N, C-alpha and C positions, 0 to 999 in steps of 0.2 A: 546824885550823879556819881558815876564810877571814877576811880582814881585816874584811869586812862584818859577819860574825857576831861577831867579837871586839868590834866597836864596839857592837853591839846588845845582846849578852848579857854584859855585864860582871858579874862575880860579886859577891855580897853582901859577901863578905869584903873586897874592895877598897874598897867603900863604907865598911865599918867602919874600914878602915885610914885612909881619908881623914879620918874624924871624929877618930880618935886623933891623927893627924898635926896636925890643926888645933888641938887642945887643947895639944899639945906646942909648937906654933908660938907660941901665945899666951903660954905660960909663958916661952918663950925670949925673946919681945919684952919681957916684964916684967922679965927678969933681965939683959938685955944692953943696952949702950948703945953709941953710936958706930957702929963698923962692924957690930955685931950687929944694929942696927936695919935696916940695908940688907939683910942676909942674911935676916932674918925677912920683910920685904916681898917679896923674890924668891920665898921658899918659899910664901907665901900666894898669890901670883899664879899660881904653877905649879899649886897644888892647885885653885884656882878654875877654871883652864883645864881641868884634868882632870875637874872636876865638870861643866863644860859639855859636854865630850866624852861623858860618861856619859849625859847627858840628851838629846843631839842626835845626829843622823846627818849626816855630811858629804856633801853632794850632790856626786856626781861621775859622769862618764860611764863606762859599763861595758858589757860584752857582755850581750845579753839574748836569751834563748831561750824561745820560746813553743811549747808542745806541746798536742796533743789526745790524751787517754788514752781508749782504748776496750777493751772486752773482746771477744775473738773466739774462734773455734773452728778448730782445725787440720783441714784436709781435704786429700785427696790430689789432685794435679794430673793424675795418671796412675793411674786405678783401673779394674780389671776387675771387673765384676759377673758372677758365674758363676751361671747359672740351670739349672734342670732342663729338659733338652731331650728327655726321654723322653716318648713319647706316653702319654696317659691318666694314671693314678694309680699311684704306686709308693711304696716306703718306703726310708729311708736305712739301708743296711747298716753302713757305717762312715763316720766323718767325722773329719778331723784336728782337733786341739785349737786353740781360738782363741788367737791371740797367737803361734803358731808362725811362725818365719821359714822360708820355703820357697824352693826354687830353680825357675827357669823351665826351658825346653827347653835341652838340652845338645847339643853337636856330637859326631858319631861318624864315624869313618872305617871303611868296610867292609874287613874283612880277608879273606884267602884262605879259602874254604870257608864263609864266613858265608851264612846264609839269613835270611829275614825271621823265620821261626819261632825260629831259634837266637838271634838278636839279642833278640827279644821275651822269650824265656825267661831268658837270662842277665841282662838288665837289669830283669826283672820289669815289663814293659810290655805292654799289650794290642796285638797285632800290627796290628789295624786302625787303632788310634790313631796308630801310627807312620806308616802309609800316609796317613792324613788330614793329619798334620802336614807331610808332604813331598809333598802332592798337586800342587804347582806344578812339581815336578821331573819330568822324563821318565825314569822309572826302571822297568826291567823287574824286577819283584819276584821273578819266578820264576828269573831269571838275574842275580843281583847281581854287578856287576863290582868286583873288588878296587880299593881306593883311592877309591871313591865316597863323597862326604861327605853325610851325612844328619843330621837332628836327631832326638833322642829326647825324648819328653814329659817334663815336669818332675815335681815331687813330686805323688804321688796325694793329692788333697784329699778327695774324696767318692766313695764307691762305692754305687750304687743297686741295688736288687733287680731282676734282669732278668726275673723271673717266667717266662712261657712263651716267651721269646724263643728259647731254644736249640732247642726243638721246632719252632717256626715257621721257624727258619733251616734246619733239616734238611729239612723238607717243601719249602721253597722251592728248595733245592739240587736236589731230585728234579725239581721243575718245570722248572728251568733245564736239567737233563740231557735231559728229554723235548723241550724246545724245540730244543736243539742237535741231537738226533736227527732231528727233523722238518725242520730246516734242511738237514741233510746229505742226507736222502732227497730233498728238493725239488731240491737242487743236482744229485744223481745223475740224477733224472728229466729234468732239463734237458739234461744231457750225452747221455743216451740219445735224447732227442727230437732233438737236433742231428744225431746219426748217422742216425736213421730218416728225418728230414726230408730230409737230403741224398740218401739212397738213393731216396726217393719222387720227388724232383725229377729225379734222374738217369734213372729209369725213364720218366718223362714226357718228358724231353728225347730219350731214345732212341726212344720211340714216334713222336715228331714226325720225327726223322731218317729212320726207316723209311718213314713215310708220304710224305715228300718224295721219297725214293728210288723208292718204288713209283709215284708220280705221274710221275716222270721216266722210269721204265721203260715205263710205259704210253704216254707221249707218243712216246718215241724208239725203242721196240722192239715192244711188243705190238701196237699198231695196224698198223704197217708190216708186221710179220711175218704177221699175220692176212690182210691184204689181198693180200700177195704169195702167201701160201698159197692163198687163194681163187682168185686169178687163175691160178696154176699149175694148180690143179685144173680150172679151166674149159678151159685150153689142152689139158690131157690128155684131157678129155672130147671136145673137138673132134677130137683125133687118133683117139679111139675111134670117133667118128661116121664119120670118113673111112674108117677101117679097116672098119667095119661095112658101109658103102656099097660098098666094093670087094669085100668078102666076099659081099655080097648079089648084086652083078653076076656074080661068078664062079659062085656057087651057082645063079643063075638060068640061066646058060648050061649048066651041068652038068645042071640039071633038064631043060632042053630036050633035052639029049643023052641024058637018061635015066639019068645016072649017080647022081643023088641024088634024094631024095624032096622033097615040098613042105615037109616038116618042117624041113629044114635051111634052106630059104629063109626060112620064117617065123621061125626062131631068129635069123637074121641081121637080119631086119627088127626083131625085138624088141630085139636088142642096140643097133641104131642108134637106135631110138626112146628106149630108156632113157638112152643117153648124151646125146641131145638134151634130154631132160627134165631130167637132172641139170645140164646146162649152164644151162638156164633157171632152175632152182632156185638154183644157186650164184650166178648173176648177181643174182637177186632177193635172196638172202641177203647178198651183198656190198654191194648197194645199200642194204639195210636196216642193215647193220653200219656203213656209212659215214654213213648219215643219222641213225641212232638210237643204236646201241651205243657208238660212239666218244664221243658226247656224254655218254651215261649213265655210261659207265665213267670218263670224265675227271672228271665232277662228283662221283662217288662217292669217287674218290681225293683230289680237292681238299677235299671235305668231311672226309675222314679227316685230311688235313694240318691243316685248321682245328681239328678236334676235339683233335688232339694238341697243337696250339699253345695252345689254350684250357686244356687239361689242365695244361700247364706253368704258366700263370699262376695257375690254381686251386691248384696245389700250392704255389706260392710264397706265395699269400695264406694258405693253410692252415698252411704252415710258420710264417709270421709270427704268425698267431693262436695256434697251439700254443706258440710261443716266448714270446708275451706271457703266456699262461696260466702257463707254466712260471716265467717271471720274476716274475709276480704271486705264485705260490705261494712262491717264494723270498723275495720282499719281505715277504709275510705271515709267513713263518717267521722272518725276520730281526727284524721288528717284535715278534713274539711273544717271541722270545728276548731282545730288548732290554728289553721290558716285564718279563719274568721276572727278568732280571738286575738291573733297576732295583729291583724289589721286594726282591731279595736284598741289593742295595746298601743300600736303606733299612733293612732289618732289621739288616745289619751296622753301619750308622751308629747305629741304636738301641742295639745292643749296645755300641758304642763310647761312646755317651752315658751308659752306666751307670757309666763311670769318668771322673771329672773331674780332669784334671791341671792343675797350675799353668801358666798361659800366660806368666808372667813372674816375676821375683824379687819378693818382697814379704812382707808380714806378714798372716796370716790374720785376717780379721774376719768374724764371723757377721753375716748380714743381720738388722738390727733392725726388726721390723715396727712397733714402737711409734713409731719415728722416721720411718717412711716411709709411714704410713697404709696399710699392706698387711697384711691379716689372713692369718695363717698360723701353723702350729705352730712351736715352737722348733726350732732346728737341732740335733737330737740323734739318736742312733741309734734307729731304729724310727719316727721321725716320718714322717707322710704328706706327700708332695709331689706336685704336679701340674706338667704342662708349663708352663713360663714362671715357675715359682716361684723367686724369687731366694733363693740360699742362702749364697753366700760373696762378700764384698768383698775384693779383693786389691789394695791400693794398692802401687804400686812403691816400693821402698825409696828414701828420700831424695828424695821427690817431693811436698813439702807446700807448701801455701799457707794463708792465714788468711782465713776468711770473717768479715766484720764487718758490723754494722748501725750506720749513722751517723745520730745524731739530727739533726733538721732544723736545730736551732740551730747545729750545728757543720758542717753540710754546705757552707755558703758559704765557709768558711775552708780547705777541703781541695781538692786538685786531683790529677789523675792524674800520677804520676811523682814525687811528693814522698817524701822519705826517711822511713823508719819504723824503729822499734826494737821488737823482739818479745821478750817475756820469758815463759818457760814454765818452771815450777818454778824452778830456780836457773840456768837457761841463758838467755843473752841473745844474740839473733841480729839481724843487719842485714836490712832489707827495703825494699820500695818499694811504694807504693800503685799497684797495676797496673790497678785498675778501680774506677770510682765511678759508680754509676747516676745518670742525670739525672732519673729519675722515682721517685716514692714507691713503696716496697715495701708494697703493701696487705696482704700476708700477715703483716707484722710489727706490725700495729696492736694485735693482741691484744684485751684487754678495755678498752683506753684509746683515746683519740683522738690519741695521739702519732704523729708521722710519722717514718719511718725510711727510709734509702736503703741499698741493697745496696752493698757494697764488697768488694774483694779485695786482700790484701797478699801479694805474692810474697816468698819467703825467698831472699835473695841469697847463700846459702852452703849447701853440703851437709855442712859440717863441724860436725855436732852428733850427740850420742849417740843410740843406737838407742832409748833410753827415750822420746824425743820422737816421738810417734806420732799418727796420725789420731784425732780425737775429743777431744783434750785442749783445755782452756780456757786461753787465753793472754791476756796484757795487751799491747796495741799502743799505742805512743807515737809519734804523728805530729808531725813538726817543722813547725809552721806558719810560724814566722819565726825567724831566727837572726841577730841584729844584731851585727855585728863591725866592728872598725876604724872607718872613717869613718861607718859607720851606727850607731854606739853612741848610746845615749840616757842622759839623766840617770835613774839608778835609785835608788829609795828603798824602804825597807820598807813593807809594806802599812799598818801602823798610823800612818805619818806623814800619810796623806791622810784627810781627813774632810770633813764637810759642815756648813756653818753657814747661818743664815738671814740674807739681806741685808735683807729686810723681812718683813712678815707672811706673804706667800705665795710668796716667791722664795728657794729654797735655792741655795747656791753651794758647789762643791767646791774644796778648797784645802788648804794647809799653813800651819803657824805657823813663820815663819822668824826667827831671832835676828838683831837688829841689833847688830853688834859695838860700835858706838859708844855706843848708849844702853843696851845689855844688856837690851833689851826685845824681845818677839816682835811681829811684824807679820804680819797675814793676807795670804797670797799665793794668788790663784786659780790653779788648774792644770787641765790637761786630761790624762786618762789615755789613753795611746796603746795600751799593751799591759799585761797583768798575768799573774802566775802565782800559785802558792799562797803565796809569800813576798814578792815584790817587785812594784813597779809601775814601768813606764817612762813618764816624763813627756814629753809632747809639747813640742817646741821652739817658742818664741814670741818674736817680735821686740819686743813690748811689755815694757819693763823692769819694769812692775808686775804682770806675769803670768808664770807658769812659774817654773822654777828655773834657777840658774846654778851651775856647778862651784865648789866651795869653800864654798857657803852652808851654814849649820847649820840643819837642819830638826828641829823638836821631835819626839821619839820618843813623847811621851805627850800627844797633842792633847786627850784627854778631860779633862786638868787645866784646860783652858780651857772648861769645860762651860757657863759662863755665856754663851758666844758660839755654842754649837753647837745644832743641831737634832737631838737624840738620837733622837727618834722616827723622823724621816725618814731619817737617815743610818745609824743603828746598831741601835737597839733594836727597831725594827719593832713598836712599841706593846707591848713585853713579850713578843713571840712568839719572839724569838731569844735564846738564852742563849750569849753569846760565850765565856764562860769554860769551860763544860763541853763545848761542841761535841757530839761523838757519844759521849763517855765515859760509860758506865753501869756501875755495879758490880752484878754479878749473881753468884749462887752457881752452883756447877757444875751443880746440878739445874735452874737457871733459864736456863742457857746455851742458845743456839739449837741447838747440836749435840745437846743432850739433848732440847730441846723438839721439834725436827723429826726426831729419831732419824736423824741423818746417818750413812750407812754409810761404810765404809772406801773403797769405790769412788767415793763422792760427795765425799769429804773435800777432795780437791785442787781440784775444780771449785768447791765451796762457798767455800773460803778465798779463791780468786781473785776470785769474784764479790763476796764480803763486803768484801774489801780495796778493791776498786774502788768499791763503793757508799759505803763509809765515807769514802774520800778525796773523792768527789764531794759528799757531804753537808757535810764540813768546808769544801770550797771554796765552797759556797753561803753558809755563815756568814761566811767570810772576805771574800767579795765584798760581802756585805751591810754588813760593817763599814767598807768603804772607799767605800761608796755606789755600787758598780757595779750593785747590784740595788735597785730601789725597794721601799718598804715593802709595797706591795700585790702585789709579785711574789715575795716571799720564800716564802710558803706554796705557791705554784704551782711554784716551783723545787724545793722540798723534795719535793713530791708527784711531780715528774718523776723525781727520784733514786729514789724508792721504786718507781715504775713501771719504770724501767730495771733496777733490782735484780730485780724480779719476772720481767721478760722474760729475764734471764740465767739465773735458777735454774729457770725453767719447763722448760728443756731437759733437766734431769737429775733433778728432784724428781718423786716420785710424786704422784698426785692427792690422796692423803691428806696428804702432806707440804705440798703447795701450799696446801691448805685451811687448815692450821695457820699457815702463813706469812702468809696473808692476814689471819687473825684477829689475829696479833701485830702485823702492819703497821698495822692499824686502831687497835690500842691504843697502841703505842709502838714505832715502827720502830727506835729507837736500841738496843733490846734485841737486835735481829737483827744489829747491828754488833759486839756483844760477842764475845770469843773463847771 
């Protein structure tokens, strides 16, 4: 026991010992003379000093620690919410038990001869889920290389009914095969088209070459040959004419001589005339050939050259058009195949979504619709679920923080980064106030007008048992001030400070201090700087008639000076506050809140934490009223606030029926709810 408490709580037996000692001392004085008189006086002075110490507290500087106690709830800082990703409606085939500790993905090194199917079979995992988990890796799943590191899905949490997915996947695989065949055919048609287009262009180019050659032949050979031939014919005909004229002259002489008849002469004349006519015709023909036929034949051949040249260009354009059509057919076939594969991929993803594996290590928690305003069936086998339905919360192991609601009255004394101590069950953990909202949380008003601010306390250690888990109610103690060393203050018990009336309307807070010389008490005004449930830190003052100094004896029972006190203003609150009983109420087992509200085993821990916190807060109101920290008109309001805070705590886990009974008893006598 500390020295302070030894001074305050001296036992009754010691007081009895003092009385007996005093009687013996008187007898001794009566029976002893001389040196005995001196001994008796010394003994009496010692006992008188001891009596003074029992009635007074020695003012002295000491460390002073002020804290704010709140109730919070453990939540995970790293939690995965697993939802149904399957399209439409389905049912839960299997689900892991709540509270199970599960493992996340594990590493695996591909061995020689491994395939995706063999790995999935050996480790009892869905093959497509393995592919999804390793989608960022460039892996040829059809040809796995030995030594490749992959991840395998974690523990299977939920399996959903795939319904008609297997049939749809089979049909879609057929559609993919058709699309692949169409693409192969389109690619083959393109290759054939390339060959036929090249041949057609080659034919056109060959026709052009022939036409050019024919034009050249016409210019350099045909025309010249024909002219030479015609001129040669004319010369031959001229020779024939000369021969005919000579023959005619000879035959004419022979006729005159009577050797030949007129017929022969006429025949030679005819031959001469025919040759001359042919010369005339050949000359006319040659002139016409030179004037007309050469031009006509040249133009015809030139036109043929132009036509074959145009045919080449036409063939090129046709080839390009045909190639574009072929490429378009291929692109269409590719897009169709891509679309069909995407449909197959979607169906495979849907099939993979029927199996939900743990994405990280953690403890399984079923999604609670009651706490998240989300209407759905319980998470059990056979339950109906829809796409987007939350099913599992998986907080990572050892990743917890505390959510708190800070009352407005305590908000100004808190700040981000201040030290905190967290108590859950019998475990105490260090923490830090990591977040404190600057604005009021309107969602926490409830049925009252009390204002609260959101806050978060981080847990500064991972060294705590697995039994500490999300959802548990905890007590958080935030250190507001810790005065040590040169910052120490005069510290006295709460009961040393009271309030008296200076005049009819003016109260004054202070203590009764013993004057060692006169053995009488004198009133000393003081100011309270800090306070907790047991002690008050007195503000230092330079005025010797105000405040306290070290070594002074402060009366522990100022109510004994009742003739000087304002009991209504400082303590009694016009009879509304019972300082002796505080929250102590005797109830039977049947009248206890556990029986009244029918608290279940699951609710017991949270209820006891909330009850203990509320009871301490109620006692604190009474204690603060006793030292004048709370004015008479504020006592009822402070007590009501404790009740409202108590209700806000239990609202999170009590049923509507239990909460209704709680409100009824709170209206009658809230102290019954503080009973064990």
